[in-house]
All heavy atoms as a GROMACS GRO file, in nm:
protein
  585
    1MET      N    1  15.421  14.133  13.571
    1MET     CA    2  15.506  14.046  13.493
    1MET      C    3  15.440  14.008  13.360
    1MET      O    4  15.504  14.010  13.256
    1MET     CB    5  15.542  13.922  13.575
    1MET     CG    6  15.643  13.834  13.510
    1MET     SD    7  15.800  13.920  13.500
    1MET     CE    8  15.905  13.788  13.467
    2VAL      N    9  15.311  13.974  13.367
    2VAL     CA   10  15.238  13.935  13.248
    2VAL      C   11  15.225  14.055  13.154
    2VAL      O   12  15.237  14.040  13.032
    2VAL     CB   13  15.098  13.879  13.285
    2VAL    CG1   14  15.015  13.854  13.162
    2VAL    CG2   15  15.113  13.753  13.367
    3VAL      N   16  15.206  14.174  13.210
    3VAL     CA   17  15.193  14.294  13.128
    3VAL      C   18  15.324  14.323  13.055
    3VAL      O   19  15.323  14.357  12.936
    3VAL     CB   20  15.152  14.414  13.216
    3VAL    CG1   21  15.153  14.542  13.136
    3VAL    CG2   22  15.016  14.390  13.279
    4VAL      N   23  15.435  14.307  13.122
    4VAL     CA   24  15.566  14.331  13.060
    4VAL      C   25  15.590  14.230  12.948
    4VAL      O   26  15.635  14.266  12.839
    4VAL     CB   27  15.678  14.324  13.166
    4VAL    CG1   28  15.814  14.331  13.100
    4VAL    CG2   29  15.660  14.434  13.268
    5ARG      N   30  15.559  14.105  12.974
    5ARG     CA   31  15.577  14.000  12.874
    5ARG      C   32  15.489  14.027  12.751
    5ARG      O   33  15.534  14.012  12.637
    5ARG     CB   34  15.544  13.864  12.935
    5ARG     CG   35  15.586  13.750  12.847
    5ARG     CD   36  15.563  13.616  12.911
    5ARG     NE   37  15.629  13.608  13.041
    5ARG     CZ   38  15.594  13.526  13.138
    5ARG    NH1   39  15.495  13.443  13.120
    5ARG    NH2   40  15.658  13.525  13.253
    6THR      N   41  15.365  14.068  12.774
    6THR     CA   42  15.275  14.100  12.664
    6THR      C   43  15.326  14.220  12.584
    6THR      O   44  15.324  14.220  12.462
    6THR     CB   45  15.134  14.129  12.716
    6THR    OG1   46  15.090  14.016  12.793
    6THR    CG2   47  15.037  14.154  12.603
    7ALA      N   48  15.375  14.322  12.655
    7ALA     CA   49  15.427  14.440  12.588
    7ALA      C   50  15.550  14.405  12.503
    7ALA      O   51  15.564  14.456  12.391
    7ALA     CB   52  15.463  14.547  12.691
    8LEU      N   53  15.636  14.320  12.554
    8LEU     CA   54  15.753  14.277  12.476
    8LEU      C   55  15.712  14.196  12.353
    8LEU      O   56  15.771  14.212  12.246
    8LEU     CB   57  15.847  14.196  12.564
    8LEU     CG   58  15.925  14.275  12.669
    8LEU    CD1   59  16.004  14.181  12.758
    8LEU    CD2   60  16.016  14.376  12.604
    9ALA      N   61  15.612  14.113  12.368
    9ALA     CA   62  15.564  14.034  12.255
    9ALA      C   63  15.504  14.124  12.147
    9ALA      O   64  15.530  14.106  12.028
    9ALA     CB   65  15.462  13.931  12.301
   10VAL      N   66  15.428  14.223  12.187
   10VAL     CA   67  15.369  14.317  12.092
   10VAL      C   68  15.479  14.399  12.024
   10VAL      O   69  15.476  14.420  11.902
   10VAL     CB   70  15.266  14.409  12.162
   10VAL    CG1   71  15.224  14.523  12.072
   10VAL    CG2   72  15.146  14.327  12.206
   11ALA      N   73  15.578  14.443  12.099
   11ALA     CA   74  15.688  14.520  12.041
   11ALA      C   75  15.769  14.436  11.943
   11ALA      O   76  15.808  14.484  11.836
   11ALA     CB   77  15.778  14.574  12.153
   12ALA      N   78  15.792  14.311  11.975
   12ALA     CA   79  15.866  14.223  11.885
   12ALA      C   80  15.787  14.198  11.757
   12ALA      O   81  15.843  14.199  11.647
   12ALA     CB   82  15.897  14.090  11.954
   13LEU      N   83  15.658  14.178  11.770
   13LEU     CA   84  15.573  14.158  11.652
   13LEU      C   85  15.572  14.282  11.564
   13LEU      O   86  15.583  14.273  11.442
   13LEU     CB   87  15.431  14.121  11.695
   13LEU     CG   88  15.333  14.092  11.582
   13LEU    CD1   89  15.381  13.974  11.499
   13LEU    CD2   90  15.195  14.065  11.638
   14ALA      N   91  15.564  14.399  11.625
   14ALA     CA   92  15.567  14.524  11.549
   14ALA      C   93  15.700  14.542  11.477
   14ALA      O   94  15.705  14.586  11.362
   14ALA     CB   95  15.540  14.642  11.641
   15ALA      N   96  15.809  14.506  11.543
   15ALA     CA   97  15.942  14.517  11.481
   15ALA      C   98  15.955  14.421  11.363
   15ALA      O   99  16.021  14.454  11.264
   15ALA     CB  100  16.049  14.490  11.585
   16LEU      N  101  15.895  14.306  11.371
   16LEU     CA  102  15.900  14.210  11.261
   16LEU      C  103  15.815  14.254  11.143
   16LEU      O  104  15.847  14.224  11.028
   16LEU     CB  105  15.854  14.072  11.308
   16LEU     CG  106  15.949  13.998  11.400
   16LEU    CD1  107  15.885  13.870  11.451
   16LEU    CD2  108  16.079  13.967  11.330
   17MET      N  109  15.709  14.327  11.170
   17MET     CA  110  15.619  14.368  11.063
   17MET      C  111  15.671  14.490  10.987
   17MET      O  112  15.634  14.512  10.874
   17MET     CB  113  15.480  14.400  11.119
   17MET     CG  114  15.412  14.279  11.180
   17MET     SD  115  15.401  14.139  11.068
   17MET     CE  116  15.278  14.197  10.957
   18LEU      N  117  15.759  14.569  11.045
   18LEU     CA  118  15.810  14.688  10.976
   18LEU      C  119  15.881  14.656  10.846
   18LEU      O  120  15.854  14.719  10.744
   18LEU     CB  121  15.901  14.767  11.070
   18LEU     CG  122  15.832  14.849  11.177
   18LEU    CD1  123  15.934  14.914  11.268
   18LEU    CD2  124  15.740  14.953  11.117
   19PRO      N  125  15.973  14.558  10.842
   19PRO     CA  126  16.040  14.531  10.715
   19PRO      C  127  15.951  14.461  10.612
   19PRO      O  128  15.991  14.440  10.500
   19PRO     CB  129  16.156  14.440  10.752
   19PRO     CG  130  16.154  14.424  10.897
   19PRO     CD  131  16.032  14.488  10.951
   20ALA      N  132  15.828  14.428  10.647
   20ALA     CA  133  15.740  14.356  10.556
   20ALA      C  134  15.670  14.447  10.456
   20ALA      O  135  15.582  14.404  10.385
   20ALA     CB  136  15.636  14.278  10.637
   21GLN      N  137  15.708  14.573  10.449
   21GLN     CA  138  15.647  14.664  10.354
   21GLN      C  139  15.695  14.631  10.213
   21GLN      O  140  15.803  14.579  10.193
   21GLN     CB  141  15.685  14.808  10.388
   21GLN     CG  142  15.637  14.849  10.525
   21GLN     CD  143  15.694  14.982  10.567
   21GLN    OE1  144  15.776  15.039  10.498
   21GLN    NE2  145  15.651  15.030  10.681
   22ALA      N  146  15.611  14.664  10.117
   22ALA     CA  147  15.644  14.635   9.978
   22ALA      C  148  15.761  14.722   9.932
   22ALA      O  149  15.769  14.840   9.962
   22ALA     CB  150  15.523  14.662   9.890
   23GLU      N  151  15.851  14.660   9.860
   23GLU     CA  152  15.966  14.731   9.805
   23GLU      C  153  15.930  14.783   9.666
   23GLU      O  154  15.849  14.724   9.596
   23GLU     CB  155  16.084  14.633   9.792
   23GLU     CG  156  16.118  14.559   9.919
   23GLU     CD  157  16.196  14.641  10.018
   23GLU    OE1  158  16.240  14.751   9.983
   23GLU    OE2  159  16.213  14.595  10.129
   24ASP      N  160  15.991  14.893   9.625
   24ASP     CA  161  15.967  14.938   9.489
   24ASP      C  162  16.059  14.864   9.392
   24ASP      O  163  16.150  14.792   9.433
   24ASP     CB  164  15.981  15.089   9.476
   24ASP     CG  165  16.120  15.139   9.508
   24ASP    OD1  166  16.206  15.057   9.544
   24ASP    OD2  167  16.144  15.258   9.493
   25ARG      N  168  16.032  14.879   9.265
   25ARG     CA  169  16.103  14.800   9.165
   25ARG      C  170  16.252  14.832   9.158
   25ARG      O  171  16.333  14.747   9.119
   25ARG     CB  172  16.039  14.818   9.027
   25ARG     CG  173  16.079  14.707   8.935
   25ARG     CD  174  15.988  14.689   8.818
   25ARG     NE  175  15.857  14.638   8.842
   25ARG     CZ  176  15.824  14.509   8.837
   25ARG    NH1  177  15.915  14.419   8.813
   25ARG    NH2  178  15.701  14.471   8.854
   26SER      N  179  16.294  14.952   9.200
   26SER     CA  180  16.437  14.983   9.198
   26SER      C  181  16.513  14.896   9.298
   26SER      O  182  16.628  14.859   9.272
   26SER     CB  183  16.460  15.131   9.229
   26SER     OG  184  16.418  15.162   9.359
   27VAL      N  185  16.449  14.861   9.409
   27VAL     CA  186  16.512  14.771   9.507
   27VAL      C  187  16.531  14.634   9.443
   27VAL      O  188  16.636  14.570   9.459
   27VAL     CB  189  16.428  14.761   9.636
   27VAL    CG1  190  16.485  14.658   9.731
   27VAL    CG2  191  16.418  14.896   9.704
   28LEU      N  192  16.432  14.589   9.367
   28LEU     CA  193  16.443  14.461   9.298
   28LEU      C  194  16.559  14.463   9.199
   28LEU      O  195  16.640  14.369   9.196
   28LEU     CB  196  16.313  14.430   9.223
   28LEU     CG  197  16.315  14.308   9.132
   28LEU    CD1  198  16.336  14.180   9.212
   28LEU    CD2  199  16.189  14.301   9.049
   29MET      N  200  16.571  14.569   9.121
   29MET     CA  201  16.679  14.578   9.023
   29MET      C  202  16.816  14.580   9.091
   29MET      O  203  16.910  14.514   9.046
   29MET     CB  204  16.661  14.700   8.934
   29MET     CG  205  16.528  14.702   8.861
   29MET     SD  206  16.488  14.550   8.778
   29MET     CE  207  16.571  14.573   8.626
   30ASN      N  208  16.827  14.656   9.201
   30ASN     CA  209  16.953  14.659   9.276
   30ASN      C  210  16.987  14.523   9.333
   30ASN      O  211  17.104  14.482   9.332
   30ASN     CB  212  16.946  14.763   9.387
   30ASN     CG  213  16.943  14.904   9.334
   30ASN    OD1  214  16.986  14.932   9.223
   30ASN    ND2  215  16.890  14.994   9.415
   31CYS      N  216  16.887  14.452   9.383
   31CYS     CA  217  16.912  14.320   9.440
   31CYS      C  218  16.954  14.220   9.332
   31CYS      O  219  17.043  14.139   9.354
   31CYS     CB  220  16.788  14.270   9.513
   31CYS     SG  221  16.771  14.341   9.678
   32LYS      N  222  16.890  14.228   9.216
   32LYS     CA  223  16.930  14.138   9.108
   32LYS      C  224  17.075  14.164   9.068
   32LYS      O  225  17.152  14.070   9.045
   32LYS     CB  226  16.838  14.156   8.987
   32LYS     CG  227  16.704  14.090   9.004
   32LYS     CD  228  16.622  14.103   8.878
   32LYS     CE  229  16.492  14.028   8.890
   32LYS     NZ  230  16.412  14.039   8.766
   33ALA      N  231  17.113  14.291   9.063
   33ALA     CA  232  17.251  14.326   9.028
   33ALA      C  233  17.348  14.276   9.135
   33ALA      O  234  17.456  14.224   9.104
   33ALA     CB  235  17.264  14.476   9.009
   34MET      N  236  17.310  14.289   9.262
   34MET     CA  237  17.397  14.245   9.371
   34MET      C  238  17.417  14.094   9.368
   34MET      O  239  17.529  14.045   9.385
   34MET     CB  240  17.340  14.287   9.507
   34MET     CG  241  17.430  14.246   9.623
   34MET     SD  242  17.360  14.280   9.784
   34MET     CE  243  17.353  14.458   9.782
   35VAL      N  244  17.309  14.019   9.344
   35VAL     CA  245  17.319  13.874   9.338
   35VAL      C  246  17.405  13.833   9.218
   35VAL      O  247  17.486  13.740   9.227
   35VAL     CB  248  17.179  13.810   9.333
   35VAL    CG1  249  17.186  13.662   9.302
   35VAL    CG2  250  17.106  13.832   9.465
   36GLU      N  251  17.390  13.904   9.106
   36GLU     CA  252  17.471  13.874   8.988
   36GLU      C  253  17.620  13.898   9.016
   36GLU      O  254  17.705  13.816   8.981
   36GLU     CB  255  17.424  13.962   8.871
   36GLU     CG  256  17.504  13.941   8.745
   36GLU     CD  257  17.487  13.803   8.685
   36GLU    OE1  258  17.380  13.744   8.704
   36GLU    OE2  259  17.582  13.757   8.619
   37ARG      N  260  17.651  14.012   9.082
   37ARG     CA  261  17.791  14.041   9.117
   37ARG      C  262  17.845  13.937   9.213
   37ARG      O  263  17.960  13.895   9.202
   37ARG     CB  264  17.803  14.180   9.179
   37ARG     CG  265  17.803  14.293   9.080
   37ARG     CD  266  17.841  14.424   9.146
   37ARG     NE  267  17.763  14.455   9.265
   37ARG     CZ  268  17.650  14.526   9.265
   37ARG    NH1  269  17.602  14.573   9.153
   37ARG    NH2  270  17.588  14.551   9.378
   38ALA      N  271  17.762  13.896   9.308
   38ALA     CA  272  17.807  13.798   9.407
   38ALA      C  273  17.833  13.662   9.344
   38ALA      O  274  17.918  13.586   9.393
   38ALA     CB  275  17.704  13.785   9.518
   39SER      N  276  17.763  13.631   9.236
   39SER     CA  277  17.788  13.502   9.171
   39SER      C  278  17.923  13.501   9.101
   39SER      O  279  17.982  13.396   9.083
   39SER     CB  280  17.676  13.471   9.071
   39SER     OG  281  17.681  13.561   8.962
   40ARG      N  282  17.972  13.620   9.064
   40ARG     CA  283  18.104  13.628   8.999
   40ARG      C  284  18.216  13.652   9.099
   40ARG      O  285  18.326  13.604   9.081
   40ARG     CB  286  18.104  13.742   8.896
   40ARG     CG  287  18.023  13.707   8.772
   40ARG     CD  288  18.024  13.820   8.677
   40ARG     NE  289  17.922  13.913   8.724
   40ARG     CZ  290  17.912  14.039   8.689
   40ARG    NH1  291  17.997  14.091   8.607
   40ARG    NH2  292  17.815  14.114   8.736
   41ASP      N  293  18.186  13.730   9.205
   41ASP     CA  294  18.288  13.768   9.303
   41ASP      C  295  18.236  13.733   9.442
   41ASP      O  296  18.141  13.794   9.489
   41ASP     CB  297  18.318  13.918   9.292
   41ASP     CG  298  18.425  13.964   9.389
   41ASP    OD1  299  18.498  13.878   9.444
   41ASP    OD2  300  18.437  14.085   9.411
   42ALA      N  301  18.300  13.638   9.507
   42ALA     CA  302  18.251  13.589   9.636
   42ALA      C  303  18.253  13.695   9.745
   42ALA      O  304  18.175  13.689   9.840
   42ALA     CB  305  18.332  13.469   9.680
   43SER      N  306  18.339  13.795   9.735
   43SER     CA  307  18.347  13.896   9.840
   43SER      C  308  18.268  14.022   9.805
   43SER      O  309  18.290  14.127   9.864
   43SER     CB  310  18.493  13.933   9.865
   43SER     OG  311  18.548  13.990   9.747
   44ALA      N  312  18.175  14.014   9.710
   44ALA     CA  313  18.101  14.132   9.665
   44ALA      C  314  18.001  14.182   9.769
   44ALA      O  315  17.978  14.302   9.779
   44ALA     CB  316  18.029  14.102   9.534
   45ALA      N  317  17.941  14.093   9.845
   45ALA     CA  318  17.840  14.134   9.943
   45ALA      C  319  17.840  14.035  10.059
   45ALA      O  320  17.886  13.922  10.047
   45ALA     CB  321  17.704  14.138   9.878
   46SER      N  322  17.786  14.081  10.171
   46SER     CA  323  17.778  13.993  10.288
   46SER      C  324  17.664  13.892  10.269
   46SER      O  325  17.574  13.911  10.187
   46SER     CB  326  17.753  14.074  10.414
   46SER     OG  327  17.622  14.126  10.413
   47GLU      N  328  17.669  13.787  10.344
   47GLU     CA  329  17.567  13.683  10.334
   47GLU      C  330  17.430  13.736  10.377
   47GLU      O  331  17.328  13.699  10.319
   47GLU     CB  332  17.606  13.563  10.421
   47GLU     CG  333  17.521  13.442  10.398
   47GLU     CD  334  17.526  13.390  10.255
   47GLU    OE1  335  17.632  13.396  10.191
   47GLU    OE2  336  17.421  13.345  10.205
   48ALA      N  337  17.426  13.826  10.474
   48ALA     CA  338  17.299  13.885  10.518
   48ALA      C  339  17.236  13.967  10.406
   48ALA      O  340  17.114  13.960  10.383
   48ALA     CB  341  17.320  13.971  10.641
   49GLU      N  342  17.317  14.046  10.336
   49GLU     CA  343  17.264  14.126  10.225
   49GLU      C  344  17.212  14.036  10.113
   49GLU      O  345  17.108  14.063  10.055
   49GLU     CB  346  17.373  14.218  10.169
   49GLU     CG  347  17.412  14.330  10.262
   49GLU     CD  348  17.533  14.407  10.210
   49GLU    OE1  349  17.622  14.343  10.150
   49GLU    OE2  350  17.536  14.529  10.228
   50LEU      N  351  17.287  13.931  10.083
   50LEU     CA  352  17.244  13.838   9.979
   50LEU      C  353  17.115  13.767  10.016
   50LEU      O  354  17.027  13.749   9.932
   50LEU     CB  355  17.354  13.737   9.950
   50LEU     CG  356  17.474  13.791   9.873
   50LEU    CD1  357  17.583  13.685   9.864
   50LEU    CD2  358  17.432  13.837   9.735
   51THR      N  359  17.103  13.728  10.142
   51THR     CA  360  16.981  13.662  10.187
   51THR      C  361  16.862  13.755  10.173
   51THR      O  362  16.755  13.715  10.125
   51THR     CB  363  16.996  13.616  10.333
   51THR    OG1  364  17.107  13.527  10.342
   51THR    CG2  365  16.871  13.547  10.383
   52ARG      N  366  16.878  13.881  10.213
   52ARG     CA  367  16.771  13.979  10.201
   52ARG      C  368  16.734  14.000  10.054
   52ARG      O  369  16.616  14.004  10.018
   52ARG     CB  370  16.811  14.112  10.264
   52ARG     CG  371  16.702  14.216  10.254
   52ARG     CD  372  16.750  14.351  10.306
   52ARG     NE  373  16.656  14.453  10.273
   52ARG     CZ  374  16.646  14.513  10.153
   52ARG    NH1  375  16.728  14.478  10.057
   52ARG    NH2  376  16.557  14.607  10.130
   53CYS      N  377  16.834  14.011   9.969
   53CYS     CA  378  16.807  14.033   9.827
   53CYS      C  379  16.738  13.912   9.764
   53CYS      O  380  16.648  13.929   9.681
   53CYS     CB  381  16.936  14.066   9.753
   53CYS     SG  382  16.980  14.240   9.768
   54ARG      N  383  16.779  13.794   9.802
   54ARG     CA  384  16.712  13.675   9.748
   54ARG      C  385  16.566  13.671   9.791
   54ARG      O  386  16.478  13.631   9.714
   54ARG     CB  387  16.786  13.550   9.792
   54ARG     CG  388  16.918  13.534   9.722
   54ARG     CD  389  16.990  13.406   9.762
   54ARG     NE  390  17.118  13.397   9.697
   54ARG     CZ  391  17.234  13.391   9.760
   54ARG    NH1  392  17.238  13.391   9.892
   54ARG    NH2  393  17.347  13.384   9.693
   55GLN      N  394  16.538  13.716   9.914
   55GLN     CA  395  16.400  13.722   9.962
   55GLN      C  396  16.321  13.825   9.883
   55GLN      O  397  16.206  13.801   9.846
   55GLN     CB  398  16.399  13.756  10.112
   55GLN     CG  399  16.260  13.763  10.170
   55GLN     CD  400  16.188  13.631  10.166
   55GLN    OE1  401  16.250  13.525  10.178
   55GLN    NE2  402  16.058  13.633  10.147
   56VAL      N  403  16.381  13.941   9.855
   56VAL     CA  404  16.313  14.045   9.776
   56VAL      C  405  16.280  13.991   9.637
   56VAL      O  406  16.169  14.010   9.586
   56VAL     CB  407  16.401  14.172   9.767
   56VAL    CG1  408  16.350  14.267   9.660
   56VAL    CG2  409  16.408  14.242   9.901
   57ILE      N  410  16.374  13.920   9.576
   57ILE     CA  411  16.352  13.864   9.443
   57ILE      C  412  16.239  13.762   9.446
   57ILE      O  413  16.153  13.760   9.358
   57ILE     CB  414  16.483  13.804   9.387
   57ILE    CG1  415  16.585  13.915   9.362
   57ILE    CG2  416  16.457  13.723   9.261
   57ILE    CD1  417  16.726  13.868   9.334
   58ARG      N  418  16.238  13.676   9.549
   58ARG     CA  419  16.129  13.577   9.562
   58ARG      C  420  15.994  13.646   9.577
   58ARG      O  421  15.896  13.606   9.515
   58ARG     CB  422  16.154  13.488   9.683
   58ARG     CG  423  16.225  13.360   9.652
   58ARG     CD  424  16.222  13.266   9.770
   58ARG     NE  425  16.283  13.325   9.889
   58ARG     CZ  426  16.409  13.308   9.925
   58ARG    NH1  427  16.488  13.232   9.854
   58ARG    NH2  428  16.457  13.366  10.032
   59GLU      N  429  15.988  13.750   9.662
   59GLU     CA  430  15.862  13.821   9.684
   59GLU      C  431  15.812  13.885   9.555
   59GLU      O  432  15.692  13.882   9.526
   59GLU     CB  433  15.879  13.927   9.793
   59GLU     CG  434  15.893  13.868   9.930
   59GLU     CD  435  15.930  13.971  10.036
   59GLU    OE1  436  15.945  14.090  10.002
   59GLU    OE2  437  15.944  13.931  10.152
   60TRP      N  438  15.904  13.943   9.478
   60TRP     CA  439  15.863  14.005   9.352
   60TRP      C  440  15.816  13.899   9.253
   60TRP      O  441  15.720  13.922   9.178
   60TRP     CB  442  15.977  14.086   9.292
   60TRP     CG  443  15.972  14.228   9.340
   60TRP    CD1  444  16.044  14.283   9.441
   60TRP    CD2  445  15.890  14.333   9.288
   60TRP    NE1  446  16.012  14.414   9.456
   60TRP    CE2  447  15.918  14.448   9.363
   60TRP    CE3  448  15.796  14.340   9.187
   60TRP    CZ2  449  15.854  14.569   9.339
   60TRP    CZ3  450  15.733  14.461   9.163
   60TRP    CH2  451  15.763  14.574   9.239
   61ALA      N  452  15.878  13.785   9.250
   61ALA     CA  453  15.835  13.678   9.158
   61ALA      C  454  15.694  13.632   9.194
   61ALA      O  455  15.610  13.614   9.106
   61ALA     CB  456  15.933  13.562   9.164
   62LEU      N  457  15.667  13.617   9.324
   62LEU     CA  458  15.533  13.577   9.367
   62LEU      C  459  15.431  13.686   9.336
   62LEU      O  460  15.320  13.659   9.291
   62LEU     CB  461  15.533  13.546   9.517
   62LEU     CG  462  15.608  13.420   9.557
   62LEU    CD1  463  15.617  13.410   9.709
   62LEU    CD2  464  15.541  13.298   9.500
   63ARG      N  465  15.469  13.811   9.360
   63ARG     CA  466  15.379  13.923   9.334
   63ARG      C  467  15.347  13.933   9.184
   63ARG      O  468  15.232  13.953   9.146
   63ARG     CB  469  15.444  14.053   9.382
   63ARG     CG  470  15.354  14.173   9.369
   63ARG     CD  471  15.424  14.297   9.418
   63ARG     NE  472  15.480  14.278   9.550
   63ARG     CZ  473  15.575  14.353   9.602
   63ARG    NH1  474  15.625  14.453   9.534
   63ARG    NH2  475  15.620  14.331   9.723
   64ASP      N  476  15.449  13.919   9.101
   64ASP     CA  477  15.427  13.927   8.957
   64ASP      C  478  15.341  13.812   8.907
   64ASP      O  479  15.264  13.828   8.812
   64ASP     CB  480  15.560  13.931   8.882
   64ASP     CG  481  15.628  14.065   8.892
   64ASP    OD1  482  15.563  14.164   8.933
   64ASP    OD2  483  15.749  14.073   8.859
   65ALA      N  484  15.354  13.696   8.968
   65ALA     CA  485  15.275  13.581   8.927
   65ALA      C  486  15.126  13.602   8.957
   65ALA      O  487  15.040  13.550   8.886
   65ALA     CB  488  15.324  13.455   8.998
   66ARG      N  489  15.094  13.679   9.061
   66ARG     CA  490  14.954  13.704   9.097
   66ARG      C  491  14.896  13.824   9.024
   66ARG      O  492  14.776  13.845   9.028
   66ARG     CB  493  14.944  13.729   9.247
   66ARG     CG  494  14.973  13.610   9.333
   66ARG     CD  495  14.941  13.639   9.478
   66ARG     NE  496  15.001  13.762   9.526
   66ARG     CZ  497  15.111  13.771   9.600
   66ARG    NH1  498  15.174  13.661   9.634
   66ARG    NH2  499  15.158  13.887   9.639
   67THR      N  500  14.977  13.904   8.959
   67THR     CA  501  14.931  14.028   8.898
   67THR      C  502  14.875  14.001   8.759
   67THR      O  503  14.935  13.930   8.679
   67THR     CB  504  15.048  14.128   8.888
   67THR    OG1  505  15.102  14.147   9.018
   67THR    CG2  506  15.003  14.261   8.833
   68THR      N  507  14.761  14.062   8.729
   68THR     CA  508  14.700  14.046   8.598
   68THR      C  509  14.717  14.170   8.511
   68THR      O  510  14.680  14.169   8.395
   68THR     CB  511  14.551  14.014   8.611
   68THR    OG1  512  14.486  14.119   8.683
   68THR    CG2  513  14.530  13.881   8.683
   69VAL      N  514  14.768  14.280   8.569
   69VAL     CA  515  14.792  14.402   8.493
   69VAL      C  516  14.935  14.450   8.519
   69VAL      O  517  14.995  14.417   8.620
   69VAL     CB  518  14.693  14.515   8.530
   69VAL    CG1  519  14.552  14.476   8.491
   69VAL    CG2  520  14.701  14.549   8.678
   70ASP      N  521  14.989  14.527   8.427
   70ASP     CA  522  15.125  14.580   8.446
   70ASP      C  523  15.118  14.708   8.530
   70ASP      O  524  15.012  14.745   8.581
   70ASP     CB  525  15.194  14.603   8.312
   70ASP     CG  526  15.129  14.709   8.228
   70ASP    OD1  527  15.036  14.777   8.276
   70ASP    OD2  528  15.171  14.726   8.113
   71GLU      N  529  15.231  14.776   8.542
   71GLU     CA  530  15.238  14.894   8.628
   71GLU      C  531  15.153  15.010   8.576
   71GLU      O  532  15.118  15.100   8.649
   71GLU     CB  533  15.383  14.939   8.641
   71GLU     CG  534  15.466  14.839   8.717
   71GLU     CD  535  15.612  14.850   8.686
   71GLU    OE1  536  15.650  14.906   8.581
   71GLU    OE2  537  15.691  14.801   8.767
   72GLU      N  538  15.117  15.005   8.449
   72GLU     CA  539  15.036  15.111   8.389
   72GLU      C  540  14.888  15.072   8.382
   72GLU      O  541  14.807  15.144   8.325
   72GLU     CB  542  15.089  15.144   8.250
   72GLU     CG  543  15.231  15.198   8.255
   72GLU     CD  544  15.294  15.207   8.119
   72GLU    OE1  545  15.229  15.172   8.019
   72GLU    OE2  546  15.410  15.250   8.114
   73GLY      N  547  14.853  14.955   8.435
   73GLY     CA  548  14.715  14.912   8.438
   73GLY      C  549  14.670  14.836   8.314
   73GLY      O  550  14.552  14.804   8.300
   74LYS      N  551  14.760  14.806   8.223
   74LYS     CA  552  14.725  14.733   8.101
   74LYS      C  553  14.728  14.582   8.129
   74LYS      O  554  14.816  14.535   8.201
   74LYS     CB  555  14.824  14.768   7.990
   74LYS     CG  556  14.820  14.914   7.951
   74LYS     CD  557  14.922  14.945   7.848
   74LYS     CE  558  14.922  15.093   7.818
   74LYS     NZ  559  15.034  15.132   7.732
   75PRO      N  560  14.634  14.509   8.073
   75PRO     CA  561  14.632  14.363   8.095
   75PRO      C  562  14.760  14.297   8.046
   75PRO      O  563  14.814  14.334   7.942
   75PRO     CB  564  14.512  14.316   8.014
   75PRO     CG  565  14.432  14.438   7.988
   75PRO     CD  566  14.524  14.554   7.991
   76LEU      N  567  14.808  14.199   8.120
   76LEU     CA  568  14.928  14.126   8.082
   76LEU      C  569  14.897  14.022   7.975
   76LEU      O  570  14.983  13.988   7.896
   76LEU     CB  571  14.990  14.057   8.203
   76LEU     CG  572  15.050  14.150   8.308
   76LEU    CD1  573  15.094  14.068   8.428
   76LEU    CD2  574  15.167  14.226   8.250
   77ARG      N  575  14.778  13.970   7.974
   77ARG     CA  576  14.744  13.862   7.882
   77ARG      C  577  14.651  13.910   7.776
   77ARG      O  578  14.579  13.994   7.774
   77ARG     CB  579  14.682  13.746   7.958
   77ARG     CG  580  14.780  13.687   8.056
   77ARG     CD  581  14.715  13.580   8.142
   77ARG     NE  582  14.810  13.527   8.234
   77ARG     CZ  583  14.825  13.569   8.359
   77ARG    NH1  584  14.749  13.666   8.405
   77ARG    NH2  585  14.913  13.515   8.437
   0.00000   0.00000   0.00000
């Protein structure tokens, strides 16, 4: 019983970690466009899609705030 419970906990943790991979910038651009469309048209996207896109935008904002170089390796400041 303990082994099954541990295996389920490990599987659930692994499933949660899969979507935590870094998104590329095209995903960010698509999400920004989707949120913009949703602000004009309430039926443009589902609430789950909007929530995911808002999370992607937040993650990119945090990532960009910590970055000292751009995508080509040139200093930002």
